[in-house]
N, C-alpha and C positions, 0 to 999 in steps of 0.2 A: 567483890565484896559482899558480905553480909549485911543484914541489919545493923544498923549502928548500935554501939554499946555507948555506956559511961566512959568510957575509955577515950572511944572517939571524939564524942565531945568536949573532953578534957582537952586532948590535942587540938580540935578546932579550936574552941574558945583561945586557947594559947594562941595558937597562929593567926586568929583576928587579931590578939593583942598586939599582938609582935610584926603585923605587915602596916599597923595604923601609923608610923613613921614612914616606910619605904613609901606606902600610898598616895600620903600628903604632900612627898619628898616629889614624888612623879607627877601629880596633880599640878603641884607649882613648872615642873618645868617644863609640862605640856603647854603651863600659860606661856612661859618663857619664851618656847620656841616657837608659837605663832609669833607673838612680838616680832621675836627676829628673825623671821621670812619677811614682815611686813619690810624691816630696817633692811634686809637684805637685797629685796626689790628694789626698795628706793635710793641704796648706794648703787646698784648697775644700769641704774636709769642713764640711758645715753644723756647727750647733752646738744646732739642734734638728730634733725629727722623727726616727723609725723609720733603724734600720741601711738599710732600703732606701732611703727617702728621701734621708737623707744620701749615700748611694756613688750617687744618682740627679745630687746638685746638685754633686758632686766631679766626676762623669764628665762633664757637661755645660759645665763651666764653662770662661770661656776661657783658662786658666791652662793648665789641661789640656787642652784642643785646642791649643794653642801644642806643650806639651811633647810631644805627638801628632806634630806635624807636623815638629818638632824631630829624634826617634826616627824617623822613617821617612827622612828626608832622609840621616840619620848610617847608617842599615841599607843605604840606595841605596850610599851612597857606599863603604863598606866591600865591600857586594858588586861592586860594578864594579870595583875594584879588584881583588879576591881573582877575577874571572872574568878578569881581563886578565891577572894573574899566572899562574894556569894558562893560557892560552892560548901566552903564551911557554914555558912550561914542555913542554904540550905539543909543539910546534914544535920545540923542542929534542931532545926523546925519540925525533920522529920521524925527525929528522936523524942521530942515531945509531944508529937500527933501521938505515937505509938505509944508513950509513955501515959496518956491520957485516958487512949482508948481500953488501954489495960486496967486503971484502976476503975471506968466505966464496967467492967464485967467481974 
């Protein structure tokens, strides 16, 4: 890819706008999954044994493992959208800088 053009900037601005809602949803999902992890752990705590044994039981439970996988997936989705949005913004900034430099000369 060469230097950014006005067409690139238009595309990036469009993609930034289109990604607002998915990014917000990914952020909200991540928050929910973090809380779900705590809930899964609390549900899986055993009734008997020491605190360490109860903790071990909870952390190795299938429900907790599923919650960890869902949290990982939510974090991945949020980060991917965040990185794409950053890439669009950086491209726009490069275009602005190039245009500002061309106006100076």
